[in-house]
N, C-alpha and C positions, 0 to 999 in steps of 0.2 A: 502493500501499498503506499502512497505518496505521503508525505508528512503533511498532515495540516494545519502544523502550528505555523501563527502567525500569516496562515492563509485567511483571506475573508473574500466574501464574493462579489461581483461581478467589476468590473474595472475600475483604475483610477479616478477616473474624470465621473462615474457614472452618480448620477443623482445621489445615490444611496453612499455612496465616500465619500462626498464632498461636506467638509467642515462649513456653518453659516456662517461663522465671519463678524469682525466689528458692526455691530450698529446697523442689524438688521431692521428691515421695516416692519411696524406688527400692525396688525390686520385691527381697524375700528370695531370691530365684534370680537377681540380676544376676552374686554373682562364677564361679555355676556358668557363664550364660550366654557372660560375659566370656573365662572359661577356655577353653569350646568355641571359641570366636574367636582366642585365643591359638595353639592347635593346628592351624593353618589351613595345609597342607603348603606354601602360596606364600609362606608371611609372614603375621606376626601384626598385622599393619597395613591399611591399605583402599587399594586401588585403585582408581584413576578409569576408567570407561571411556571412552575420547572416540573410537575411532577403531574401533572394534567392539563387538557386542552390545550397541547403545546407539540413540537416534533420534535421527535427521534430522528437523527441526519446518522445513515450510514455509507460509510467508506466502501465503493467497491472498486475494482480493476478489472484486467483482462481476464483472471480467474474466476471470478463472479457469475454463479451461471447466470443464462439469458433465459425468461419466466416469460411464459406467456400472462399479458394483464387482461382479463373480460372486461368489458364494460356494464358496470353495477348497473340497474335500473331503478331500483330503487333503496332507499335507507332506513332504515329504524335507530331512532336517536331516543334510546329511554321510552317513552311510552309512546312517542310519536311515530309516524311515519309522514318523510318528507316526500311532499310532492306526488311520486304516486306516477313519475311521467320519466321518460326515457332520460339521463345527464348524457354528457360526450365527453369523451376525449380533446385534447387541443391538438393546434396543429404536429404534426412530427412525432408526437408521442406513442410507442407501442409499432407493432403489437407486441413486440417482443420485450422487456425492458432486466437491466441485471438486478436481481434481490438477493442477498444473503441467505445463506441458509437459517441461521439463528433472527431472521428481520421477525421483527413487531411494530405493527402503528400501535401509537399511542393507546393504552388501553379506554381509555375514560372517551366519551363524547363521541368527537369529530374524528375520532382515527385518523391522524395526520400522519404521513410518514413522506421521508425523502432518501435518496442516494444520490450520492454525490461521487465522480471519478473523476480525484484532483488533477490525473497528471493529464487525462484529455480534457480537462476543464469545461466537466457537463454534468449538468442537474435534471434530475426527475423527482419531482413533488406531486402529491397524492392527497387526495378527500375523502374519506367512508371506504377506507382501503380494507382489505381481509382475506379471508383464505373460504371458500368456497367447501361444502361437505366433502366436495371429490380433491379437495386440494390444492386445487389451483387458485389462482390470485386473480381477482377483480376490485375495480374500484368506482368510485362514481364519477372523479374528475382524474386529469391525469396532463401534465405539462413537462416541458422538457425544454432544456435551454441553456445559452451557454455562460460558462462564467467569466469568461471575460468580455461578455456584451453591457450594455447599460442598464440590465435588470429592471426595463420597464417594458412593459406590453403595452399594444398596439390597439387600438379600439377596434378597427377595421381588421382584425384578424378573428375576431369574434360576428357571428350575423345573429347576433342578441335584438330583442326584441323587447318594446316598452311592455315593464311589469315580470319579465323574466328576472330569474336569479342566474348572476356572471357562471353559477354553479354548472348550469346545462350545458359549457359552452369549453371548459377544460380546465378554469384556475380557481385554486384550491382556498382563497382569498375571498370574500366576500367583495371586495372591491375591487377585484381583479389586477392584484399585484402579486409578483413571486413570493411563496410558501417561505422561503427562506431567506427572504430580504427585510432586514433588523433585528433577524433570530440573535440573542444573545448568545454567544458561544463558548463551553468552556474554557476553551484553552487560551481565549481573549482575559477572559476575567481570570485565571491563573498568571499570565504575564502583568497582567497591571492597568492594561489598557484596552479602550473600546476606541475601533477608528472608522466606524461607518454611523448613519440615523438609525434606531432602532425603530421598533413594529411596536401600538398600541392601540386598544381596542377599548370602545367603552361603551353605556345603555344610549348615551344621546348622542345619536348620531343625525344627520340632516335626511328629511324624508326626499327623493329623488334629487338631492340634488349633491354633486361632488365634484373633484379638483385633481388636477393631474398632481400623481400619478397614475390615478385610482384612474381605471376602464368602468367601475361602474360603482354600485350600490347598495347596498340591504338596511340601510336606514330609515330610522319613521318614527322621526319628529322633525315637526316641522319647523324651523330656527335653531336645529340644530346643529352640531359640527360635521361639514362635509367629510363625507371620506376622503383623503388625500393630504389632508392639513398637513402642516407640521408643527408640532408643540417642543418649544423649548425651554426648559429649566433655565431662570433668571440665572447669565451666566455671571451677574455680578454678587451672587447669595453665598457667605459663609456655610460650605458645608459644616465646617464645626460647629456650628449651632445643633446638628441634628443628632450627635453620637451614633453616626454610620458604622457600620462591619466594613473591614475589607475592601468585599465586595461590592454593597453597598453604596461605598465612593466611587468606584470605577463606572456603575452604571448611574451614578448622578453626573460625573464630569463628563459624560457619553452624552447624557441629556440637556447639558450644558452646553458641548461645544458641537454635538452632531445635531442634537434634536430628535423626535423620536416623531414617526407618520401615522397619522389612524387609517388603518388597515381593516379595521373589520367591527362586530358587534361583540357585545361581550356584557357578561352578568356583574362586571363591574368594571371601574378603571386598572387596565390589567395590561403589561410588556409580557413579551415570551424569551424565556431562553429554552436551549434543546433539549429535550428530553434525553436522559444518559442513559434509557433500556438500550442505547443503540450502541454506548462504548460501556463495555461491560468494565470493573475495576475503577471507573471515576464514580464522583457523587459530587453533589454539589453541599453536603454539609462542611463547615466550616468555610466555606467560603463564600458562597452566597444563598440568602434566604429568602422565600416568597415575599417575606414585608421588610425585607432590609433596606428601603426606601418608602415605605407606605407613611411613615408620618414625617414625609416632608409634603404639606398640603399643596394644590394644587392651586391655591392662590398664589403661588409663588412659580409660576409659570404663565407662557404666552403662547399665543396664537402668532407665527407669523404670516404676513401680510399671503392673502390667496390669491392665487391664480383667478383665471376665468373660470366662472361658476358654472360647470356643466350638468344637464340636466338630462335626468334618465335612471333606472334602478327598479329593485323590485317592487312591486306593487302589496303594499299590506295597509293594515288599517292605520291611519297615520297618527300619532300621537300631537295635541298641541299644548 
């Protein structure tokens, strides 16, 4: 396997890997958006999904078995049956992809999984993935992309219609961005520095409005935060005020320098760290905790100037 240490996803000049820089323009609606985040019932800070509702990342190479990945037609999540109509895989995905013998998706909820070939610089990500009773693999969504690319999907790749979910067309994130984009990796926290934007989710995402680099949205709050928006922890904030552990300090500094992108809906304010079921022998304990930065309230963040508001998204009953 190629050494994944000190490697990050996408090209150096990718949007995801660009620091914010000094004196960014703040959106006029920033205070309204952070007030929404402050109203989160589970607490006004950000948790970090490390053990559920996040993504295991398996390293693959030429010796990894190629396995047929079937199209999953519907997905049961807890007591809910989602949509009951065909999903589809995205451009160039499958029909065979490299999957290690010991691979398992995130065991909770969304059942995400990703594979990365560090040598060939290729990635595959999926949502609602698992084994069928016959032992073969299936997934509701599937995207493949170049790790040296810009990490931004193009809207014209997907023949999506108003009211649908982007999941019907391949992307694993409801905003239509790569699932690996913004993921906190164990090696970079251990090394003491994250050099890319993070991904965040909230329950306060805008209804039928989003901004680049998102290509769609599943938000349902009128006047909410558009998916694709970038949030930044105040770079002048003294992190010493919050008694952060070492990993929390690494994450907070990344939020000050690079910020985080709104990529999905969630039942709380959440960031994403890789699920370590893909990397036996490693653990987050003593390095990073789900609540490492949770006691920095959202009032210490700001939303950067939004780009052009794009219209579309999954239709659901809007919340006003």
